[in-house]
Steps between C-alpha positions, in 0.01 A plus 500: 500500500186299577440219252277622217299283262675528165325684220453290185336754270140377525349729764458876538845665478394811697398288798833318497698826491308622806570176688866504400574863590317465834712196588825676411418822687411302810863408564615814685704620206638850481315712243801511268524119506143421394538580129813286469346200678178524299702480179751235606271229631200546270617232259530248785124527563399401146443161341390342172385754237574802719855379561548448126385859439742629763791303357443657156527860624793675333799562723507855647152566355343563844610808694244500782247280672222717356627422151511131586144510633370677188663241275378215720136615502494562125644155434245325724191716447348220295476287814237737640290478185521121496399477865206731435383289206534177697283654772225546239411133545326597825259720300344206315162433657194289424182692427164446667356278226811357334514123447792362698672322213503826304668677790757217523574539128518883519729490803738259326513708181575823689757321715685385189518858369672631815871470579594189697256488791613317816299181539375588846383841370292336227336262748428781746371739232266240350357411841455870582333564163235230541157644572308265737180695428517416130431125496500200733798364307699817571410489869598133532831553321589804710418316823710204388799717404487695826480176698791322333711808411626393157825675413539437125280584204522139379357378832223761489400403147515128580273556798250677276510217245474217752256644755294781355462460125188278523329768710584769247158470336323724748329788325405301190134444400307291751329272250640151465551552128680830554721356772592200288584719203715733707663211683615364165628848408694525827655159440603601147644830629692325778640233268603771255663710773691200630637423154600858427637589843665171594834589649420869546429455867850379587700734729730750333866403484 
């Protein structure tokens, strides 16, 4: 048998079954041997949650590999739904006229509602969702993120706070009075967001 990456219960079960059966059938087995081998070594290719599931199967409860596959896919069908929901983070995009700080806040709120999103996915999705045609601040942040290739959401947010936040006034009224008023509002919003969200930008454990 070629060495297979062990299945841990967090990816699509159908895809793993295809990979597994292809690997087994590629060993010049006689047709009558395939079913037996598929059944006997399946448990050796599992780890973590999937191995726990396998170990809890009742003795003599599986009569065929088809029965094992059906039970396996039903037990791990949730992994497909979770993966699909996690992928939703790539659908969060900044509109044409959205203020950057509002997009940052909206992205963070939606991210928190999803299942655990890999840190590099969050950084990539946020960068992809930035609309450089919206505001100068958005264009500058996107250019900066693409240049330095941040890989965690905490790093992305810190870059926004340290480099871009002062430029995030573009689009406000052009009068000095209007700019000053809105600048004070931005500062209040930022200070409030920092107090409320302090610690939220740490990587998942």
